[in-house]
C-alpha positions, 0 to 999 in steps of 0.5 A, a space after each residue: 748731765 745737760 738738761 732741757 735748759 742746757 739743750 735749749 741754750 745749745 739750740 739757741 746758740 748754734 741755730 743762728 750760725 748754721 740754719 739755712 746753710 748747706 752741709 759740705 762734709 761730715 767727719 766722724 772720728 769716733 763712731 761708737 757713741 751710745 749707739 753707733 753713728 750711722 755710716 750714712 751720715 757721711 753720704 746722706 748729709 752733704 749737699 743738704 740744706 739745714 732748714 731748722 734746728 729744733 728741740 724735743 725734750 733733750 734731743 736736738 733735731 736738725 731738719 733737712 729736706 730729706 730727713 732729720 739729724 737727731 743729736 743727744 748730748 748724753 752725760 757730758 756732750 756739748 756743741 761748738 761753732 768753730 772752723 776747720 782750722 781750730 785744733 781738734 780736742 781729745 773728745 771731739 768725735 764729729 764735725 758737721 762742716 758747712 759750705 762756708 766752712 762753719 763747723 758744728 763740732 760735737 764733743 762728748 767725753 763719756 760717749 753717752 751722746 748720740 748722732 742718729 738719722 731718720 728719713 721719717 717723721 722724727 716724732 715717730 722715731 722710737 726715742 721720741 714717740 713715747 715722750 710726754 709733753 713739753 713742760 713749757 707747753 699748754 699741754 702740761 697743766 695741773 689737770 694733766 699732772 693730776 691725771 698722771 699722778 692719780 693713784 700713784 704711790 711713787 715719789 712725786 719727784 720721780 714722777 716729774 722726772 719721768 720723761 714719759 710723763 713730762 720731758 726735761 725735768 731733770 734732777 736739779 730742776 725737779 728739786 728746785 721746782 718742788 721747793 718753789 711749790 712747797 712740796 716735799 720730793 718724797 711725797 706720794 704723787 697720788 696725794 697731790 690735790 689740784 692746788 698742789 698740782 697747780 703750784 707744781 706745774 707753775 713752779 716747773 715752768 718758772 724754774 725751767 724758763 728762768 734757767 733758759 733765760 740765764 743760759 742753763 746750769 753750770 756743771 763741770 761738763 757743760 758749756 754753751 755753744 760759745 764756750 760760756 757757762 750758764 748762770 742758773 747755778 747762782 740762783 739754786 735754792 736747795 740743790 747741792 746745799 745739803 746742811 746749809 741754811 734755807 734761804 727762806 726760813 734758815 732751817 738746814 736743807 735736808 738731803 736724801 736719795 730718791 731713785 738713786 739720785 740726790 734730792 734736796 729739800 727744806 723740811 720746814 718750807 715743803 710739805 
């Protein structure tokens, strides 16, 4: 699933090509995504100028003077900048065509993504209103994390993956941040003291920023706006390395499931 770094990579990839341009047409080939694509997109967007391409959590927000197009990449979605002449692929469900014939093409093999519209403040939309702070913002700090973790028996990995606590810390990045912070993923959230929370917040910010800088994590279903994969996978310390030697201490990396998600950690380096 594209995570925050992949979505931010997509945002940075498409924004220079479409910001300031005017929508000419919207072609919806398959309206049944995670939620039905509003029919109004084909009538409301044409003629509007795209003022900004922003991100909130894993949602891309394409803002115009009349409202905001909300895009979510789901499990397997990606966005490409192309032209009308480029052949349509099997899972190319929506084309957003601009006045200069630049095309923003939305592809989603599993159709768990979304394309929605709101004329109101997008931050008040039901999908966005209850989200936690951005992990790279100053609002996400050790004091905040400790407050949210206090008296909680859930595994710390589950807590930091809860988008109501903090957005965008997906499975890969949670495993990597916990390793960097020296915290076992199954440890009860309420057990973390201020020092551990400080280490974990710093690790989350570091891992996500590194992933953004390197273009996201290469997964089977993800490529960035130019069709090039991300490179953070080359830097993974524990994720997907069950049974292999820890790069720090050479003890075997352990694997278990937390919340039905594969989790990886070093029993020697993480406490």
